[in-house]
C-alpha positions as CSV (number, residue, x, y, z in Angstrom):
1,M,-5.4,4.7,0.1
2,L,-6.9,7.8,-1.7
3,V,-7.4,7.7,-5.4
4,G,-5.1,10.5,-6.0
5,E,-2.5,9.0,-3.9
6,M,-2.7,5.7,-5.6
7,L,-2.7,7.4,-9.0
8,N,0.3,9.2,-8.2
9,K,2.1,6.1,-6.9
10,I,1.3,4.1,-10.3
11,I,2.5,6.9,-12.4
12,N,5.9,7.4,-10.6
13,K,6.0,3.6,-10.5
14,E,6.0,3.2,-6.5
15,I,2.8,0.7,-7.0
16,T,1.6,-1.4,-9.7
17,I,-1.5,-2.6,-11.0
18,N,-0.7,-6.1,-9.8
19,D,0.2,-4.8,-6.6
20,L,-3.2,-3.4,-6.1
21,A,-4.9,-6.2,-7.1
22,T,-3.1,-8.5,-4.7
23,I,-3.7,-5.7,-1.7
24,Y,-7.6,-5.7,-2.6
25,S,-7.7,-9.3,-3.4
26,V,-9.0,-8.7,-7.2
27,T,-7.8,-9.2,-10.4
28,D,-5.8,-6.6,-12.4
29,Q,-8.7,-6.2,-14.6
30,T,-11.1,-5.7,-11.9
31,I,-8.6,-2.4,-10.6
32,Q,-8.4,-1.0,-14.3
33,R,-12.2,-1.2,-14.3
34,K,-12.4,0.6,-11.2
35,I,-10.2,3.3,-12.3
36,K,-11.9,3.7,-15.4
37,K,-15.3,4.1,-13.7
38,L,-13.9,7.1,-11.6
39,G,-13.3,8.7,-15.1
40,Y,-9.7,8.4,-15.5
41,E,-7.9,7.0,-18.7
42,W,-4.2,5.9,-19.4
43,D,-2.5,8.0,-21.7
44,R,0.3,5.5,-23.1
45,K,2.4,8.2,-24.9
46,K,2.8,10.6,-21.6
47,S,2.7,7.6,-19.2
48,T,-0.3,9.0,-17.0
49,Y,-3.7,9.1,-16.2
50,K,-5.8,11.9,-17.8
51,Y,-9.3,12.7,-16.2
52,I,-12.1,12.6,-18.9
53,G,-15.0,12.3,-16.0
54,K,-17.3,15.1,-14.6
55,S,-15.8,17.4,-12.3
56,P,-14.6,17.3,-9.8
57,Q,-12.1,14.7,-9.7
58,P,-12.5,11.8,-7.0
59,L,-8.9,12.4,-6.1
60,D,-10.0,12.2,-2.2
61,T,-12.2,9.1,-2.6
62,D,-11.0,6.1,-0.8
63,F,-10.2,3.3,-3.2
64,S,-10.9,0.4,-0.7
65,T,-14.8,1.7,-0.8
66,L,-15.5,1.0,-4.6
67,F,-15.1,-2.8,-3.5
68,R,-18.3,-4.7,-2.0
69,K,-16.6,-6.6,0.3
70,K,-13.5,-5.1,2.2
71,Q,-9.7,-6.0,1.9
72,T,-9.7,-9.9,3.2
73,S,-7.2,-9.0,6.1
74,N,-8.5,-9.3,9.6
75,Y,-6.7,-6.2,10.7
76,K,-9.0,-2.9,11.4
77,H,-7.4,0.4,10.5
78,D,-8.7,3.8,10.4
79,Q,-6.9,6.6,8.2
80,V,-6.2,9.4,10.5
81,K,-4.4,12.3,8.9
82,N,-1.3,14.1,10.4
83,K,0.2,17.7,9.2
84,D,2.4,15.9,6.8
85,K,2.2,12.1,6.8
86,K,-0.8,9.7,6.7
87,K,-0.6,7.2,9.8
88,V,-2.7,4.5,10.2
89,S,-4.2,4.0,13.7
90,Y,-5.3,0.6,14.9
91,S,-7.9,-0.2,17.5
92,K,-7.4,-2.5,20.3
93,G,-7.4,-6.4,19.7
94,T,-5.6,-6.0,16.1
95,S,-2.5,-7.6,15.4
96,D,1.4,-5.6,15.9
97,I,3.0,-3.5,13.1
98,L,4.1,-6.6,11.2
99,D,1.1,-7.9,10.3
100,V,-0.3,-4.6,9.3
101,L,2.8,-3.9,7.1
102,L,1.8,-7.6,5.3
103,V,-1.5,-5.5,4.2
104,R,-0.4,-1.7,4.2
105,T,2.1,0.4,5.2
106,K,3.1,3.8,6.3
107,S,5.2,6.5,4.1
108,S,9.1,5.3,4.5
109,P,11.5,7.4,6.3
110,K,14.9,8.4,4.9
111,R,16.8,5.0,4.3
112,I,20.2,3.4,3.4
113,Y,20.6,0.4,1.3
114,Q,22.2,-2.6,2.4
115,G,22.1,-6.2,1.0
116,F,21.7,-9.1,2.4
117,Y,21.3,-12.9,1.9
118,F,17.9,-14.7,3.0
119,D,16.9,-18.1,3.6
120,K,14.3,-19.3,1.2
121,D,11.3,-19.3,3.6
122,V,11.9,-15.7,4.8
123,L,12.2,-14.6,1.6
124,S,9.0,-15.9,0.5
125,I,7.3,-13.9,3.2
126,I,9.1,-11.0,2.3
127,N,8.2,-10.9,-1.5
128,S,4.5,-11.6,-0.6
129,V,4.5,-8.2,0.1
130,P,4.3,-4.9,-2.7
131,K,7.5,-4.2,-3.5
132,N,7.8,-1.0,-2.2
133,Y,6.6,-1.9,1.2
134,K,9.6,-4.6,1.4
135,S,12.0,-2.6,3.2
136,E,9.3,-1.0,5.6
137,L,8.5,-4.7,6.5
138,V,11.9,-5.9,7.1
139,N,13.0,-2.7,9.3
140,E,9.9,-3.2,11.5
141,A,10.5,-7.0,11.9
142,L,14.0,-6.4,12.9
143,R,13.2,-3.4,15.1
144,K,10.3,-5.4,17.0
145,V,13.1,-8.2,17.7
146,F,15.6,-5.7,18.8
147,K,13.6,-4.1,21.3
148,E,12.5,-7.4,22.7
149,K,16.0,-7.8,23.1
150,G,16.8,-4.8,24.5
151,L,19.1,-3.5,22.0
152,L,17.0,-0.3,21.0
């Protein structure tokens, strides 16, 4: 995830520092320290990050490159830019989209809200993903099953 994209998601409350810590398998403090090292400071009054570092801002820097070890997942992915969307491309031998969504996801299309009851074991898996990726995980899981059954 690019630094600019990550900061916008934090500011828009689409992702939290805790979510990022989970994604990168580090502590909240480590995430905050990395953001500060990039030259950003949290403005409590405006609830936004302001840049206090030297120009240019590192908005196009891949945030994951700031960590010594890569994410603890076994999933290989390369960011490929499309005109309007960023998609994740997976090399041969990697897991399917459900496994990838447990680590990362693409931007979500238009959705309709619908509530359901879940069994505890299923819900614990859904809750293990950052909050803004849960719908994507459920949709992809159901889509996979429906395609296997010939319904889609």
